[in-house]
ZADRENFI-328983 format. One record per residue (C-alpha): residue number from 1; residue in one letter; chain; x, y, z. Coordinates in nm, 3 decimals. Layout:
<pts>
(pt NUM "a" "A" (X Y Z))
...
</pts>
This chain:
<pts>
(pt 1 "x" "A" (5.611 -18.431 7.903))
(pt 2 "x" "A" (5.891 -18.352 7.655))
(pt 3 "x" "A" (6.029 -18.004 7.603))
(pt 4 "x" "A" (5.961 -17.799 7.294))
(pt 5 "x" "A" (6.134 -17.499 7.141))
(pt 6 "x" "A" (5.917 -17.201 7.057))
(pt 7 "x" "A" (6.068 -16.983 6.783))
(pt 8 "x" "A" (5.925 -16.633 6.738))
(pt 9 "x" "A" (6.008 -16.385 6.464))
(pt 10 "x" "A" (5.918 -16.024 6.534))
(pt 11 "x" "A" (6.018 -15.678 6.417))
(pt 12 "x" "A" (6.299 -15.531 6.625))
(pt 13 "x" "A" (6.078 -15.261 6.776))
(pt 14 "x" "A" (5.873 -15.534 6.948))
(pt 15 "x" "A" (6.172 -15.712 7.099))
(pt 16 "x" "A" (6.152 -15.565 7.451))
(pt 17 "x" "A" (5.776 -15.622 7.476))
(pt 18 "x" "A" (5.814 -15.983 7.361))
(pt 19 "x" "A" (6.101 -16.047 7.603))
(pt 20 "x" "A" (5.900 -15.892 7.888))
(pt 21 "x" "A" (5.606 -16.120 7.806))
(pt 22 "x" "A" (5.835 -16.424 7.812))
(pt 23 "x" "A" (5.996 -16.318 8.140))
(pt 24 "x" "A" (5.648 -16.342 8.294))
(pt 25 "x" "A" (5.625 -16.710 8.192))
(pt 26 "x" "A" (5.742 -16.924 8.486))
(pt 27 "x" "A" (5.753 -17.247 8.281))
(pt 28 "x" "A" (6.036 -17.120 8.059))
(pt 29 "x" "A" (6.364 -17.294 8.123))
(pt 30 "x" "A" (6.581 -17.069 7.903))
(pt 31 "x" "A" (6.541 -16.834 7.607))
(pt 32 "x" "A" (6.756 -16.638 7.366))
(pt 33 "x" "A" (6.711 -16.344 7.129))
(pt 34 "x" "A" (6.913 -16.272 6.816))
(pt 35 "x" "A" (6.890 -16.005 6.545))
(pt 36 "x" "A" (6.827 -16.172 6.207))
(pt 37 "x" "A" (6.714 -16.108 5.851))
(pt 38 "x" "A" (6.390 -16.278 5.746))
(pt 39 "x" "A" (6.328 -16.367 5.381))
(pt 40 "x" "A" (6.005 -16.470 5.211))
(pt 41 "x" "A" (5.762 -16.236 5.386))
(pt 42 "x" "A" (5.481 -16.067 5.194))
(pt 43 "x" "A" (5.600 -15.736 5.047))
(pt 44 "x" "A" (5.295 -15.556 5.181))
(pt 45 "x" "A" (5.430 -15.597 5.536))
(pt 46 "x" "A" (5.777 -15.467 5.454))
(pt 47 "x" "A" (5.916 -15.116 5.461))
(pt 48 "x" "A" (6.040 -14.974 5.128))
(pt 49 "x" "A" (6.407 -15.043 5.202))
(pt 50 "x" "A" (6.321 -15.399 5.307))
(pt 51 "x" "A" (6.128 -15.451 4.982))
(pt 52 "x" "A" (6.435 -15.344 4.783))
(pt 53 "x" "A" (6.664 -15.574 4.982))
(pt 54 "x" "A" (6.413 -15.860 4.985))
(pt 55 "x" "A" (6.450 -15.913 5.359))
(pt 56 "x" "A" (6.320 -15.778 5.687))
(pt 57 "x" "A" (6.520 -15.680 5.995))
(pt 58 "x" "A" (6.378 -15.889 6.276))
(pt 59 "x" "A" (6.456 -16.052 6.605))
(pt 60 "x" "A" (6.440 -16.428 6.655))
(pt 61 "x" "A" (6.348 -16.545 7.003))
(pt 62 "x" "A" (6.383 -16.911 7.095))
(pt 63 "x" "A" (6.247 -17.048 7.422))
(pt 64 "x" "A" (6.256 -17.395 7.577))
(pt 65 "x" "A" (5.960 -17.508 7.784))
(pt 66 "x" "A" (5.725 -17.801 7.842))
(pt 67 "x" "A" (5.493 -17.866 7.548))
(pt 68 "x" "A" (5.172 -17.767 7.726))
(pt 69 "x" "A" (5.329 -17.438 7.838))
(pt 70 "x" "A" (5.440 -17.369 7.480))
(pt 71 "x" "A" (5.087 -17.393 7.349))
(pt 72 "x" "A" (4.966 -17.161 7.628))
(pt 73 "x" "A" (5.241 -16.908 7.550))
(pt 74 "x" "A" (5.152 -16.913 7.180))
(pt 75 "x" "A" (4.787 -16.843 7.257))
(pt 76 "x" "A" (4.881 -16.560 7.494))
(pt 77 "x" "A" (5.120 -16.407 7.237))
(pt 78 "x" "A" (4.855 -16.429 6.963))
(pt 79 "x" "A" (4.621 -16.222 7.179))
(pt 80 "x" "A" (4.876 -15.976 7.321))
(pt 81 "x" "A" (5.045 -15.913 6.985))
(pt 82 "x" "A" (4.746 -15.938 6.752))
(pt 83 "x" "A" (4.817 -15.754 6.428))
(pt 84 "x" "A" (5.194 -15.741 6.488))
(pt 85 "x" "A" (5.267 -15.986 6.203))
(pt 86 "x" "A" (5.478 -16.209 6.420))
(pt 87 "x" "A" (5.561 -16.559 6.298))
(pt 88 "x" "A" (5.614 -16.860 6.522))
(pt 89 "x" "A" (5.669 -17.233 6.519))
(pt 90 "x" "A" (5.704 -17.507 6.779))
(pt 91 "x" "A" (5.959 -17.788 6.743))
(pt 92 "x" "A" (6.036 -18.086 6.965))
(pt 93 "x" "A" (6.361 -18.083 7.160))
(pt 94 "x" "A" (6.534 -18.421 7.138))
(pt 95 "x" "A" (6.792 -18.342 7.405))
(pt 96 "x" "A" (6.912 -18.046 7.609))
(pt 97 "x" "A" (7.156 -17.990 7.889))
(pt 98 "x" "A" (7.481 -17.823 7.986))
(pt 99 "x" "A" (7.838 -17.917 7.906))
(pt 100 "x" "A" (8.007 -17.913 8.246))
</pts>
């Protein structure tokens, strides 16, 4: 089964909890986390300063895993982080490897 990339966007205060949840996923091959700014979110979910700037301080987590594991992880995250306003998407990975 081909690999997929799960991309999660979450507020920075959730980063450690999200990373801990992913560390408990044995099917993960590798994942990264990066601080980012997210644009286009509903203003009602933003703090005042974020509304003024038009962007939210977030963390982007990307994880590679088999497709079936990705769907399981998404369902687990939806339950564990219900109400946290996290965004996610799954994309196919055409190729991956290491440059030796």
